[in-house]
C-alpha positions, 0 to 999 in steps of 0.5 A: 359610478365612474369613481367605483369603476376607476377604483375597480380598475385600480384594484384589478391593476394592483392584483394583476401586478401582484400576480405578475410579481408572485409568478415571477418570484415563484419562477425564480424560486423554482429556478433557484431550486433547480440550480441548487439541486444541480449544484448538489448533484455536481457536489455529490459527483465531485465527492464521489470522484474524490472518494474513488480517486483516494481509494484507488491511490491508497490501493496503489500505494499499498500495492507498491509497499507490499511489493517492496516488502516482498522484495526485501523479504525475498532478498533477506531470506536468500541472504540468510539461506546462503549464510546458513549454508556457509555456516553449515559448510564451516561447521562440517569442515571444522568437525572434519579437521577436529576429527582428523586432528584427534585421529592423528593425536590418537595415532601418535600416542598409539603408534598407528597413524590414522587415515585422517592424518594422511588426509590432513597432510594432503591438504597441507594442514599438518607439516610433513 
């Protein structure tokens, strides 16, 4: 009977140790799960922040590029408008000179000097 009691105590001690080990392992596993969940949350937060920053940086860069394009377009259009205006002035001036010369030439042949010839003389295009 003493031997059975001693065996029973031994088994109870083994079971108590096993329970303690399993409880410890269970707590460790729960702790690791919590840490793993926390690290996943942190990683997810980091990815979210990176995604937000990349989007913001890209939008800022696109806005800078758009502003540069608009500025260049404005300058080119202004330059072209001035160029077209200068070309129109030159066209009108050449037309005026051509008509004046034609009127002067017709006046020389017909003997009636035209008014354009006097205008040309006034701007020193025809020698007196």
